[in-house]
N, CA, C and O atoms as a GROMACS GRO file, in nm:
protein
  568
    1MET      N    1  -6.928   0.094  -7.910
    1MET     CA    2  -6.783   0.083  -7.911
    1MET      C    3  -6.743  -0.055  -7.860
    1MET      O    4  -6.784  -0.098  -7.752
    2VAL      N    5  -6.665  -0.123  -7.940
    2VAL     CA    6  -6.618  -0.256  -7.903
    2VAL      C    7  -6.465  -0.256  -7.906
    2VAL      O    8  -6.404  -0.254  -8.013
    3VAL      N    9  -6.407  -0.259  -7.789
    3VAL     CA   10  -6.262  -0.265  -7.778
    3VAL      C   11  -6.226  -0.406  -7.731
    3VAL      O   12  -6.268  -0.450  -7.624
    4ASN      N   13  -6.150  -0.475  -7.811
    4ASN     CA   14  -6.103  -0.608  -7.774
    4ASN      C   15  -5.967  -0.591  -7.705
    4ASN      O   16  -5.862  -0.599  -7.768
    5ALA      N   17  -5.973  -0.567  -7.575
    5ALA     CA   18  -5.851  -0.537  -7.499
    5ALA      C   19  -5.752  -0.653  -7.502
    5ALA      O   20  -5.631  -0.631  -7.507
    6ASP      N   21  -5.802  -0.776  -7.499
    6ASP     CA   22  -5.711  -0.891  -7.503
    6ASP      C   23  -5.634  -0.896  -7.635
    6ASP      O   24  -5.514  -0.923  -7.636
    7LEU      N   25  -5.704  -0.871  -7.744
    7LEU     CA   26  -5.640  -0.867  -7.876
    7LEU      C   27  -5.532  -0.759  -7.878
    7LEU      O   28  -5.422  -0.781  -7.928
    8LEU      N   29  -5.565  -0.641  -7.822
    8LEU     CA   30  -5.470  -0.530  -7.823
    8LEU      C   31  -5.352  -0.554  -7.729
    8LEU      O   32  -5.240  -0.513  -7.759
    9LYS      N   33  -5.377  -0.618  -7.616
    9LYS     CA   34  -5.266  -0.651  -7.525
    9LYS      C   35  -5.165  -0.740  -7.597
    9LYS      O   36  -5.044  -0.717  -7.589
   10LYS      N   37  -5.216  -0.840  -7.666
   10LYS     CA   38  -5.127  -0.932  -7.739
   10LYS      C   39  -5.051  -0.857  -7.849
   10LYS      O   40  -4.931  -0.875  -7.866
   11HIS      N   41  -5.124  -0.771  -7.922
   11HIS     CA   42  -5.062  -0.695  -8.030
   11HIS      C   43  -4.956  -0.600  -7.972
   11HIS      O   44  -4.845  -0.590  -8.024
   12ALA      N   45  -4.992  -0.529  -7.865
   12ALA     CA   46  -4.900  -0.434  -7.802
   12ALA      C   47  -4.773  -0.504  -7.754
   12ALA      O   48  -4.664  -0.446  -7.760
   13SER      N   49  -4.787  -0.626  -7.706
   13SER     CA   50  -4.670  -0.699  -7.655
   13SER      C   51  -4.570  -0.731  -7.765
   13SER      O   52  -4.454  -0.762  -7.737
   14GLN      N   53  -4.614  -0.725  -7.890
   14GLN     CA   54  -4.526  -0.754  -8.003
   14GLN      C   55  -4.445  -0.632  -8.049
   14GLN      O   56  -4.349  -0.645  -8.124
   15LEU      N   57  -4.486  -0.513  -8.003
   15LEU     CA   58  -4.414  -0.392  -8.044
   15LEU      C   59  -4.281  -0.383  -7.971
   15LEU      O   60  -4.275  -0.389  -7.848
   16LYS      N   61  -4.177  -0.368  -8.047
   16LYS     CA   62  -4.045  -0.345  -7.990
   16LYS      C   63  -4.020  -0.194  -7.995
   16LYS      O   64  -4.001  -0.136  -8.102
   17VAL      N   65  -4.022  -0.132  -7.878
   17VAL     CA   66  -4.000   0.012  -7.869
   17VAL      C   67  -3.849   0.035  -7.876
   17VAL      O   68  -3.776   0.013  -7.780
   18THR      N   69  -3.806   0.081  -7.992
   18THR     CA   70  -3.664   0.101  -8.019
   18THR      C   71  -3.644   0.238  -8.083
   18THR      O   72  -3.739   0.311  -8.111
   19LYS      N   73  -3.518   0.270  -8.106
   19LYS     CA   74  -3.485   0.394  -8.178
   19LYS      C   75  -3.555   0.394  -8.314
   19LYS      O   76  -3.608   0.497  -8.357
   20ASP      N   77  -3.556   0.281  -8.382
   20ASP     CA   78  -3.617   0.274  -8.515
   20ASP      C   79  -3.768   0.294  -8.510
   20ASP      O   80  -3.823   0.368  -8.591
   21SER      N   81  -3.836   0.227  -8.416
   21SER     CA   82  -3.982   0.244  -8.409
   21SER      C   83  -4.016   0.386  -8.366
   21SER      O   84  -4.114   0.444  -8.414
   22GLY      N   85  -3.937   0.444  -8.275
   22GLY     CA   86  -3.959   0.583  -8.234
   22GLY      C   87  -3.940   0.679  -8.350
   22GLY      O   88  -4.022   0.769  -8.371
   23ALA      N   89  -3.832   0.660  -8.425
   23ALA     CA   90  -3.806   0.746  -8.540
   23ALA      C   91  -3.918   0.733  -8.644
   23ALA      O   92  -3.962   0.832  -8.701
   24ASP      N   93  -3.963   0.612  -8.667
   24ASP     CA   94  -4.072   0.592  -8.764
   24ASP      C   95  -4.201   0.660  -8.718
   24ASP      O   96  -4.274   0.716  -8.799
   25TYR      N   97  -4.228   0.655  -8.587
   25TYR     CA   98  -4.349   0.719  -8.533
   25TYR      C   99  -4.348   0.870  -8.559
   25TYR      O  100  -4.442   0.924  -8.616
   26TYR      N  101  -4.242   0.936  -8.518
   26TYR     CA  102  -4.238   1.082  -8.537
   26TYR      C  103  -4.224   1.120  -8.684
   26TYR      O  104  -4.281   1.219  -8.728
   27LYS      N  105  -4.148   1.043  -8.760
   27LYS     CA  106  -4.136   1.074  -8.903
   27LYS      C  107  -4.274   1.069  -8.969
   27LYS      O  108  -4.310   1.158  -9.046
   28GLU      N  109  -4.350   0.965  -8.938
   28GLU     CA  110  -4.486   0.952  -8.993
   28GLU      C  111  -4.575   1.066  -8.943
   28GLU      O  112  -4.648   1.128  -9.021
   29LEU      N  113  -4.569   1.094  -8.813
   29LEU     CA  114  -4.653   1.198  -8.753
   29LEU      C  115  -4.621   1.335  -8.811
   29LEU      O  116  -4.713   1.409  -8.847
   30PHE      N  117  -4.494   1.370  -8.818
   30PHE     CA  118  -4.456   1.504  -8.863
   30PHE      C  119  -4.466   1.520  -9.014
   30PHE      O  120  -4.477   1.632  -9.063
   31THR      N  121  -4.463   1.410  -9.088
   31THR     CA  122  -4.485   1.417  -9.232
   31THR      C  123  -4.632   1.440  -9.261
   31THR      O  124  -4.669   1.522  -9.346
   32LYS      N  125  -4.717   1.368  -9.189
   32LYS     CA  126  -4.862   1.378  -9.210
   32LYS      C  127  -4.918   1.508  -9.150
   32LYS      O  128  -5.012   1.567  -9.204
   33HIS      N  129  -4.859   1.551  -9.039
   33HIS     CA  130  -4.907   1.672  -8.968
   33HIS      C  131  -4.788   1.765  -8.941
   33HIS      O  132  -4.739   1.770  -8.828
   34PRO      N  133  -4.741   1.837  -9.042
   34PRO     CA  134  -4.624   1.925  -9.023
   34PRO      C  135  -4.644   2.027  -8.910
   34PRO      O  136  -4.548   2.070  -8.847
   35GLU      N  137  -4.770   2.064  -8.885
   35GLU     CA  138  -4.796   2.159  -8.777
   35GLU      C  139  -4.757   2.101  -8.642
   35GLU      O  140  -4.720   2.175  -8.551
   36LEU      N  141  -4.764   1.969  -8.627
   36LEU     CA  142  -4.720   1.907  -8.502
   36LEU      C  143  -4.568   1.911  -8.491
   36LEU      O  144  -4.514   1.931  -8.382
   37GLY      N  145  -4.500   1.892  -8.602
   37GLY     CA  146  -4.355   1.906  -8.601
   37GLY      C  147  -4.315   2.045  -8.555
   37GLY      O  148  -4.219   2.062  -8.479
   38ASP      N  149  -4.390   2.146  -8.601
   38ASP     CA  150  -4.364   2.283  -8.558
   38ASP      C  151  -4.387   2.299  -8.408
   38ASP      O  152  -4.307   2.362  -8.339
   39LEU      N  153  -4.498   2.242  -8.357
   39LEU     CA  154  -4.528   2.253  -8.214
   39LEU      C  155  -4.420   2.185  -8.129
   39LEU      O  156  -4.384   2.236  -8.023
   40TYR      N  157  -4.370   2.073  -8.175
   40TYR     CA  158  -4.265   2.001  -8.103
   40TYR      C  159  -4.129   2.066  -8.121
   40TYR      O  160  -4.034   2.034  -8.050
   41GLY      N  161  -4.119   2.159  -8.217
   41GLY     CA  162  -3.990   2.218  -8.248
   41GLY      C  163  -3.899   2.119  -8.316
   41GLY      O  164  -3.777   2.122  -8.301
   42ALA      N  165  -3.960   2.030  -8.393
   42ALA     CA  166  -3.886   1.921  -8.456
   42ALA      C  167  -3.819   1.966  -8.585
   42ALA      O  168  -3.869   2.053  -8.656
   43PRO      N  169  -3.707   1.905  -8.614
   43PRO     CA  170  -3.642   1.931  -8.742
   43PRO      C  171  -3.721   1.863  -8.854
   43PRO      O  172  -3.827   1.805  -8.829
   44ASP      N  173  -3.671   1.872  -8.971
   44ASP     CA  174  -3.728   1.802  -9.086
   44ASP      C  175  -3.754   1.656  -9.046
   44ASP      O  176  -3.669   1.593  -8.984
   45PRO      N  177  -3.872   1.600  -9.082
   45PRO     CA  178  -3.902   1.462  -9.043
   45PRO      C  179  -3.793   1.361  -9.080
   45PRO      O  180  -3.775   1.261  -9.011
   46ASP      N  181  -3.721   1.387  -9.189
   46ASP     CA  182  -3.615   1.296  -9.229
   46ASP      C  183  -3.494   1.301  -9.137
   46ASP      O  184  -3.407   1.214  -9.144
   47MET      N  185  -3.488   1.402  -9.050
   47MET     CA  186  -3.375   1.418  -8.958
   47MET      C  187  -3.404   1.356  -8.820
   47MET      O  188  -3.314   1.350  -8.736
   48ILE      N  189  -3.526   1.311  -8.798
   48ILE     CA  190  -3.567   1.261  -8.666
   48ILE      C  191  -3.474   1.152  -8.614
   48ILE      O  192  -3.437   1.152  -8.496
   49ALA      N  193  -3.435   1.060  -8.700
   49ALA     CA  194  -3.353   0.946  -8.656
   49ALA      C  195  -3.219   0.990  -8.598
   49ALA      O  196  -3.154   0.912  -8.527
   50ARG      N  197  -3.177   1.112  -8.627
   50ARG     CA  198  -3.049   1.162  -8.575
   50ARG      C  199  -3.067   1.260  -8.459
   50ARG      O  200  -2.970   1.320  -8.412
   51ALA      N  201  -3.189   1.277  -8.413
   51ALA     CA  202  -3.217   1.373  -8.306
   51ALA      C  203  -3.257   1.297  -8.179
   51ALA      O  204  -3.373   1.258  -8.163
   52GLN      N  205  -3.162   1.276  -8.090
   52GLN     CA  206  -3.182   1.194  -7.970
   52GLN      C  207  -3.303   1.239  -7.888
   52GLN      O  208  -3.378   1.155  -7.838
   53LYS      N  209  -3.321   1.369  -7.873
   53LYS     CA  210  -3.433   1.420  -7.794
   53LYS      C  211  -3.565   1.369  -7.849
   53LYS      O  212  -3.652   1.326  -7.772
   54PHE      N  213  -3.581   1.373  -7.980
   54PHE     CA  214  -3.707   1.331  -8.040
   54PHE      C  215  -3.724   1.180  -8.037
   54PHE      O  216  -3.836   1.130  -8.026
   55ILE      N  217  -3.615   1.108  -8.047
   55ILE     CA  218  -3.622   0.962  -8.035
   55ILE      C  219  -3.673   0.925  -7.896
   55ILE      O  220  -3.759   0.838  -7.883
   56MET      N  221  -3.621   0.990  -7.793
   56MET     CA  222  -3.664   0.961  -7.656
   56MET      C  223  -3.811   0.999  -7.636
   56MET      O  224  -3.887   0.922  -7.576
   57PHE      N  225  -3.851   1.116  -7.686
   57PHE     CA  226  -3.992   1.156  -7.676
   57PHE      C  227  -4.081   1.052  -7.743
   57PHE      O  228  -4.182   1.011  -7.686
   58ALA      N  229  -4.044   1.012  -7.863
   58ALA     CA  230  -4.125   0.917  -7.940
   58ALA      C  231  -4.133   0.781  -7.871
   58ALA      O  232  -4.240   0.720  -7.865
   59MET      N  233  -4.022   0.735  -7.819
   59MET     CA  234  -4.022   0.606  -7.750
   59MET      C  235  -4.111   0.612  -7.626
   59MET      O  236  -4.181   0.516  -7.595
   60ASN      N  237  -4.109   0.725  -7.555
   60ASN     CA  238  -4.198   0.741  -7.440
   60ASN      C  239  -4.344   0.734  -7.483
   60ASN      O  240  -4.424   0.664  -7.422
   61GLU      N  241  -4.378   0.806  -7.589
   61GLU     CA  242  -4.516   0.805  -7.636
   61GLU      C  243  -4.560   0.664  -7.676
   61GLU      O  244  -4.672   0.623  -7.647
   62LEU      N  245  -4.472   0.591  -7.743
   62LEU     CA  246  -4.508   0.454  -7.782
   62LEU      C  247  -4.532   0.368  -7.658
   62LEU      O  248  -4.624   0.285  -7.657
   63GLN      N  249  -4.451   0.386  -7.555
   63GLN     CA  250  -4.474   0.312  -7.430
   63GLN      C  251  -4.610   0.347  -7.370
   63GLN      O  252  -4.681   0.260  -7.319
   64PHE      N  253  -4.647   0.475  -7.378
   64PHE     CA  254  -4.777   0.516  -7.324
   64PHE      C  255  -4.890   0.449  -7.402
   64PHE      O  256  -4.987   0.402  -7.343
   65PHE      N  257  -4.876   0.446  -7.534
   65PHE     CA  258  -4.979   0.383  -7.617
   65PHE      C  259  -4.998   0.236  -7.581
   65PHE      O  260  -5.110   0.190  -7.563
   66ILE      N  261  -4.887   0.163  -7.569
   66ILE     CA  262  -4.901   0.019  -7.547
   66ILE      C  263  -4.943  -0.015  -7.405
   66ILE      O  264  -4.975  -0.130  -7.376
   67SER      N  265  -4.942   0.083  -7.315
   67SER     CA  266  -4.994   0.059  -7.180
   67SER      C  267  -5.146   0.069  -7.175
   67SER      O  268  -5.208   0.022  -7.080
   68LEU      N  269  -5.206   0.130  -7.274
   68LEU     CA  270  -5.350   0.155  -7.270
   68LEU      C  271  -5.434   0.028  -7.266
   68LEU      O  272  -5.525   0.020  -7.183
   69PRO      N  273  -5.409  -0.072  -7.350
   69PRO     CA  274  -5.494  -0.192  -7.344
   69PRO      C  275  -5.486  -0.264  -7.209
   69PRO      O  276  -5.584  -0.324  -7.164
   70ILE      N  277  -5.371  -0.258  -7.144
   70ILE     CA  278  -5.353  -0.323  -7.014
   70ILE      C  279  -5.443  -0.258  -6.909
   70ILE      O  280  -5.494  -0.326  -6.820
   71ASN      N  281  -5.462  -0.128  -6.920
   71ASN     CA  282  -5.535  -0.051  -6.819
   71ASN      C  283  -5.680  -0.022  -6.856
   71ASN      O  284  -5.755   0.032  -6.775
   72PHE      N  285  -5.718  -0.057  -6.976
   72PHE     CA  286  -5.854  -0.030  -7.023
   72PHE      C  287  -5.956  -0.104  -6.936
   72PHE      O  288  -5.938  -0.222  -6.903
   73GLY      N  289  -6.063  -0.033  -6.900
   73GLY     CA  290  -6.170  -0.094  -6.822
   73GLY      C  291  -6.149  -0.088  -6.672
   73GLY      O  292  -6.234  -0.135  -6.596
   74GLN      N  293  -6.038  -0.032  -6.628
   74GLN     CA  294  -6.008  -0.016  -6.486
   74GLN      C  295  -5.993   0.134  -6.461
   74GLN      O  296  -5.894   0.194  -6.502
   75GLU      N  297  -6.089   0.193  -6.394
   75GLU     CA  298  -6.098   0.339  -6.388
   75GLU      C  299  -5.967   0.409  -6.347
   75GLU      O  300  -5.918   0.494  -6.421
   76ARG      N  301  -5.913   0.376  -6.233
   76ARG     CA  302  -5.793   0.449  -6.186
   76ARG      C  303  -5.670   0.421  -6.271
   76ARG      O  304  -5.600   0.515  -6.309
   77PRO      N  305  -5.641   0.294  -6.303
   77PRO     CA  306  -5.525   0.269  -6.390
   77PRO      C  307  -5.540   0.332  -6.529
   77PRO      O  308  -5.443   0.379  -6.588
   78TRP      N  309  -5.663   0.333  -6.583
   78TRP     CA  310  -5.690   0.393  -6.714
   78TRP      C  311  -5.659   0.542  -6.710
   78TRP      O  312  -5.590   0.595  -6.796
   79ARG      N  313  -5.712   0.607  -6.607
   79ARG     CA  314  -5.687   0.752  -6.594
   79ARG      C  315  -5.538   0.779  -6.576
   79ARG      O  316  -5.485   0.875  -6.632
   80SER      N  317  -5.472   0.698  -6.499
   80SER     CA  318  -5.328   0.713  -6.478
   80SER      C  319  -5.251   0.694  -6.609
   80SER      O  320  -5.158   0.770  -6.638
   81ALA      N  321  -5.290   0.593  -6.687
   81ALA     CA  322  -5.224   0.570  -6.816
   81ALA      C  323  -5.242   0.689  -6.909
   81ALA      O  324  -5.149   0.729  -6.979
   82LEU      N  325  -5.362   0.747  -6.909
   82LEU     CA  326  -5.387   0.863  -6.994
   82LEU      C  327  -5.315   0.987  -6.942
   82LEU      O  328  -5.277   1.075  -7.019
   83SER      N  329  -5.296   0.993  -6.810
   83SER     CA  330  -5.226   1.109  -6.754
   83SER      C  331  -5.080   1.114  -6.800
   83SER      O  332  -5.019   1.220  -6.799
   84ASN      N  333  -5.025   1.000  -6.840
   84ASN     CA  334  -4.890   1.000  -6.897
   84ASN      C  335  -4.884   1.087  -7.022
   84ASN      O  336  -4.789   1.163  -7.041
   85PHE      N  337  -4.986   1.076  -7.107
   85PHE     CA  338  -4.993   1.160  -7.226
   85PHE      C  339  -5.008   1.306  -7.186
   85PHE      O  340  -4.941   1.394  -7.241
   86LYS      N  341  -5.096   1.332  -7.090
   86LYS     CA  342  -5.120   1.470  -7.046
   86LYS      C  343  -4.990   1.534  -6.996
   86LYS      O  344  -4.957   1.647  -7.032
   87GLU      N  345  -4.917   1.461  -6.914
   87GLU     CA  346  -4.792   1.513  -6.858
   87GLU      C  347  -4.688   1.534  -6.969
   87GLU      O  348  -4.622   1.638  -6.973
   88HIS      N  349  -4.675   1.436  -7.056
   88HIS     CA  350  -4.577   1.445  -7.165
   88HIS      C  351  -4.608   1.564  -7.256
   88HIS      O  352  -4.519   1.643  -7.288
   89TYR      N  353  -4.732   1.576  -7.297
   89TYR     CA  354  -4.769   1.686  -7.386
   89TYR      C  355  -4.744   1.820  -7.316
   89TYR      O  356  -4.698   1.916  -7.378
   90GLY      N  357  -4.772   1.827  -7.186
   90GLY     CA  358  -4.743   1.948  -7.110
   90GLY      C  359  -4.594   1.978  -7.106
   90GLY      O  360  -4.552   2.093  -7.120
   91ASP      N  361  -4.514   1.874  -7.087
   91ASP     CA  362  -4.368   1.891  -7.081
   91ASP      C  363  -4.310   1.944  -7.212
   91ASP      O  364  -4.214   2.019  -7.211
   92VAL      N  365  -4.370   1.903  -7.324
   92VAL     CA  366  -4.317   1.945  -7.454
   92VAL      C  367  -4.397   2.062  -7.514
   92VAL      O  368  -4.376   2.100  -7.629
   93ASP      N  369  -4.488   2.118  -7.434
   93ASP     CA  370  -4.568   2.235  -7.476
   93ASP      C  371  -4.650   2.211  -7.602
   93ASP      O  372  -4.658   2.297  -7.690
   94VAL      N  373  -4.710   2.092  -7.611
   94VAL     CA  374  -4.800   2.059  -7.721
   94VAL      C  375  -4.939   2.043  -7.661
   94VAL      O  376  -4.956   1.966  -7.566
   95PRO      N  377  -5.039   2.114  -7.713
   95PRO     CA  378  -5.174   2.101  -7.659
   95PRO      C  379  -5.224   1.956  -7.668
   95PRO      O  380  -5.209   1.891  -7.772
   96LEU      N  381  -5.283   1.906  -7.562
   96LEU     CA  382  -5.331   1.768  -7.558
   96LEU      C  383  -5.440   1.742  -7.661
   96LEU      O  384  -5.461   1.627  -7.701
   97LYS      N  385  -5.508   1.846  -7.706
   97LYS     CA  386  -5.612   1.828  -7.809
   97LYS      C  387  -5.552   1.772  -7.938
   97LYS      O  388  -5.626   1.722  -8.023
   98GLU      N  389  -5.421   1.780  -7.954
   98GLU     CA  390  -5.355   1.727  -8.073
   98GLU      C  391  -5.338   1.575  -8.068
   98GLU      O  392  -5.296   1.514  -8.166
   99PHE      N  393  -5.370   1.514  -7.954
   99PHE     CA  394  -5.357   1.369  -7.939
   99PHE      C  395  -5.426   1.292  -8.051
   99PHE      O  396  -5.373   1.192  -8.100
  100ASN      N  397  -5.542   1.338  -8.093
  100ASN     CA  398  -5.618   1.269  -8.198
  100ASN      C  399  -5.540   1.255  -8.328
  100ASN      O  400  -5.565   1.163  -8.405
  101LYS      N  401  -5.447   1.343  -8.352
  101LYS     CA  402  -5.370   1.339  -8.477
  101LYS      C  403  -5.261   1.231  -8.475
  101LYS      O  404  -5.201   1.202  -8.578
  102THR      N  405  -5.237   1.172  -8.360
  102THR     CA  406  -5.129   1.074  -8.348
  102THR      C  407  -5.171   0.933  -8.387
  102THR      O  408  -5.086   0.847  -8.409
  103ILE      N  409  -5.300   0.909  -8.396
  103ILE     CA  410  -5.350   0.773  -8.412
  103ILE      C  411  -5.297   0.706  -8.539
  103ILE      O  412  -5.249   0.593  -8.533
  104ASP      N  413  -5.306   0.774  -8.652
  104ASP     CA  414  -5.260   0.712  -8.777
  104ASP      C  415  -5.111   0.678  -8.772
  104ASP      O  416  -5.070   0.571  -8.818
  105ALA      N  417  -5.031   0.768  -8.717
  105ALA     CA  418  -4.887   0.742  -8.708
  105ALA      C  419  -4.859   0.622  -8.617
  105ALA      O  420  -4.774   0.539  -8.647
  106PHE      N  421  -4.931   0.614  -8.507
  106PHE     CA  422  -4.915   0.500  -8.417
  106PHE      C  423  -4.951   0.370  -8.488
  106PHE      O  424  -4.881   0.270  -8.474
  107LEU      N  425  -5.059   0.370  -8.564
  107LEU     CA  426  -5.101   0.249  -8.635
  107LEU      C  427  -5.000   0.208  -8.742
  107LEU      O  428  -4.980   0.089  -8.766
  108VAL      N  429  -4.937   0.305  -8.806
  108VAL     CA  430  -4.831   0.273  -8.903
  108VAL      C  431  -4.716   0.202  -8.832
  108VAL      O  432  -4.662   0.104  -8.883
  109VAL      N  433  -4.679   0.250  -8.715
  109VAL     CA  434  -4.571   0.187  -8.638
  109VAL      C  435  -4.611   0.046  -8.596
  109VAL      O  436  -4.530  -0.046  -8.602
  110MET      N  437  -4.735   0.029  -8.554
  110MET     CA  438  -4.780  -0.106  -8.516
  110MET      C  439  -4.775  -0.200  -8.635
  110MET      O  440  -4.734  -0.316  -8.622
  111ALA      N  441  -4.815  -0.152  -8.751
  111ALA     CA  442  -4.812  -0.236  -8.872
  111ALA      C  443  -4.668  -0.276  -8.906
  111ALA      O  444  -4.643  -0.389  -8.946
  112LYS      N  445  -4.577  -0.183  -8.889
  112LYS     CA  446  -4.438  -0.207  -8.929
  112LYS      C  447  -4.355  -0.280  -8.823
  112LYS      O  448  -4.269  -0.361  -8.857
  113HIS      N  449  -4.381  -0.252  -8.696
  113HIS     CA  450  -4.293  -0.301  -8.589
  113HIS      C  451  -4.360  -0.398  -8.492
  113HIS      O  452  -4.296  -0.442  -8.396
  114ALA      N  453  -4.485  -0.433  -8.515
  114ALA     CA  454  -4.554  -0.525  -8.422
  114ALA      C  455  -4.619  -0.641  -8.498
  114ALA      O  456  -4.725  -0.690  -8.458
  115GLY      N  457  -4.556  -0.683  -8.604
  115GLY     CA  458  -4.604  -0.800  -8.675
  115GLY      C  459  -4.723  -0.777  -8.765
  115GLY      O  460  -4.796  -0.872  -8.797
  116GLY      N  461  -4.745  -0.654  -8.806
  116GLY     CA  462  -4.857  -0.624  -8.895
  116GLY      C  463  -4.974  -0.564  -8.820
  116GLY      O  464  -4.970  -0.545  -8.699
  117LEU      N  465  -5.080  -0.535  -8.896
  117LEU     CA  466  -5.200  -0.474  -8.840
  117LEU      C  467  -5.318  -0.520  -8.924
  117LEU      O  468  -5.336  -0.474  -9.037
  118ASN      N  469  -5.398  -0.612  -8.870
  118ASN     CA  470  -5.514  -0.658  -8.946
  118ASN      C  471  -5.634  -0.567  -8.918
  118ASN      O  472  -5.627  -0.479  -8.833
  119ALA      N  473  -5.742  -0.589  -8.990
  119ALA     CA  474  -5.859  -0.501  -8.981
  119ALA      C  475  -5.918  -0.500  -8.840
  119ALA      O  476  -5.960  -0.395  -8.792
  120GLU      N  477  -5.922  -0.616  -8.774
  120GLU     CA  478  -5.979  -0.622  -8.639
  120GLU      C  479  -5.892  -0.544  -8.540
  120GLU      O  480  -5.943  -0.471  -8.456
  121GLN      N  481  -5.760  -0.560  -8.551
  121GLN     CA  482  -5.669  -0.486  -8.464
  121GLN      C  483  -5.683  -0.336  -8.488
  121GLN      O  484  -5.691  -0.257  -8.394
  122LYS      N  485  -5.686  -0.297  -8.614
  122LYS     CA  486  -5.697  -0.155  -8.649
  122LYS      C  487  -5.823  -0.094  -8.590
  122LYS      O  488  -5.818   0.012  -8.528
  123LYS      N  489  -5.936  -0.161  -8.609
  123LYS     CA  490  -6.063  -0.109  -8.558
  123LYS      C  491  -6.060  -0.100  -8.406
  123LYS      O  492  -6.107  -0.002  -8.348
  124SER      N  493  -6.005  -0.201  -8.341
  124SER     CA  494  -6.001  -0.201  -8.196
  124SER      C  495  -5.909  -0.092  -8.142
  124SER      O  496  -5.942  -0.025  -8.044
  125TRP      N  497  -5.792  -0.073  -8.205
  125TRP     CA  498  -5.704   0.038  -8.165
  125TRP      C  499  -5.776   0.172  -8.184
  125TRP      O  500  -5.770   0.258  -8.096
  126GLU      N  501  -5.842   0.189  -8.297
  126GLU     CA  502  -5.913   0.315  -8.322
  126GLU      C  503  -6.021   0.340  -8.217
  126GLU      O  504  -6.038   0.452  -8.171
  127GLU      N  505  -6.094   0.235  -8.179
  127GLU     CA  506  -6.197   0.248  -8.076
  127GLU      C  507  -6.134   0.283  -7.940
  127GLU      O  508  -6.185   0.369  -7.868
  128LEU      N  509  -6.025   0.215  -7.907
  128LEU     CA  510  -5.957   0.241  -7.780
  128LEU      C  511  -5.908   0.385  -7.773
  128LEU      O  512  -5.924   0.452  -7.671
  129LEU      N  513  -5.846   0.431  -7.881
  129LEU     CA  514  -5.789   0.566  -7.881
  129LEU      C  515  -5.897   0.673  -7.889
  129LEU      O  516  -5.878   0.784  -7.839
  130ALA      N  517  -6.010   0.642  -7.953
  130ALA     CA  518  -6.124   0.734  -7.952
  130ALA      C  519  -6.179   0.746  -7.809
  130ALA      O  520  -6.216   0.855  -7.765
  131LYS      N  521  -6.184   0.634  -7.737
  131LYS     CA  522  -6.228   0.635  -7.598
  131LYS      C  523  -6.130   0.716  -7.512
  131LYS      O  524  -6.171   0.791  -7.425
  132ALA      N  525  -6.002   0.699  -7.538
  132ALA     CA  526  -5.902   0.775  -7.464
  132ALA      C  527  -5.924   0.925  -7.483
  132ALA      O  528  -5.924   1.002  -7.387
  133TYR      N  529  -5.943   0.966  -7.608
  133TYR     CA  530  -5.964   1.108  -7.638
  133TYR      C  531  -6.092   1.158  -7.573
  133TYR      O  532  -6.096   1.266  -7.514
  134SER      N  533  -6.198   1.078  -7.584
  134SER     CA  534  -6.327   1.114  -7.526
  134SER      C  535  -6.316   1.132  -7.374
  134SER      O  536  -6.371   1.226  -7.318
  135ASP      N  537  -6.245   1.041  -7.309
  135ASP     CA  538  -6.229   1.051  -7.164
  135ASP      C  539  -6.145   1.173  -7.126
  135ASP      O  540  -6.178   1.243  -7.030
  136MET      N  541  -6.038   1.198  -7.199
  136MET     CA  542  -5.956   1.317  -7.169
  136MET      C  543  -6.041   1.444  -7.183
  136MET      O  544  -6.027   1.537  -7.104
  137LYS      N  545  -6.127   1.444  -7.282
  137LYS     CA  546  -6.216   1.559  -7.302
  137LYS      C  547  -6.316   1.569  -7.187
  137LYS      O  548  -6.339   1.678  -7.134
  138ALA      N  549  -6.376   1.456  -7.149
  138ALA     CA  550  -6.475   1.455  -7.041
  138ALA      C  551  -6.414   1.500  -6.908
  138ALA      O  552  -6.482   1.561  -6.826
  139TRP      N  553  -6.287   1.472  -6.888
  139TRP     CA  554  -6.219   1.510  -6.764
  139TRP      C  555  -6.169   1.654  -6.768
  139TRP      O  556  -6.107   1.701  -6.672
  140GLY      N  557  -6.195   1.724  -6.878
  140GLY     CA  558  -6.156   1.865  -6.888
  140GLY      C  559  -6.008   1.886  -6.918
  140GLY      O  560  -5.955   1.994  -6.893
  141TRP      N  561  -5.942   1.785  -6.972
  141TRP     CA  562  -5.799   1.796  -7.001
  141TRP      C  563  -5.772   1.863  -7.134
  141TRP      O  564  -5.660   1.909  -7.158
  142LEU      N  565  -5.873   1.871  -7.222
  142LEU     CA  566  -5.851   1.926  -7.356
  142LEU      C  567  -5.899   2.070  -7.362
  142LEU      O  568  -5.889   2.134  -7.467
   0.00000   0.00000   0.00000
């Protein structure tokens, strides 16, 4: 596993977490995985942009994602960054094991709202998020 944390920090800093990026994240996620929309109690994916609750949830999740490269490689901050996902998923009654399904939607948002997504960035994000999932599993969170 090769995670280029510096590359991802720079890429993450380009993401503007806004109503639009949040809406795009959940729209992509719930379109690709309708079962997650059901778990979140979400309306039709096309209605997300008009649902303030879901915009706020999505913006929070995007903030959690972009904090990961900053904390990668530092045991306590890394665990704390991942615990944000654990707490959020618990608050919205979505099993944390569903985290793996969010990766593609997150990458779509990065491509659209963070200046694009090249092959190196994509691979590094995928490695980072696979490590996140693996650690959550190892810690008994899933």
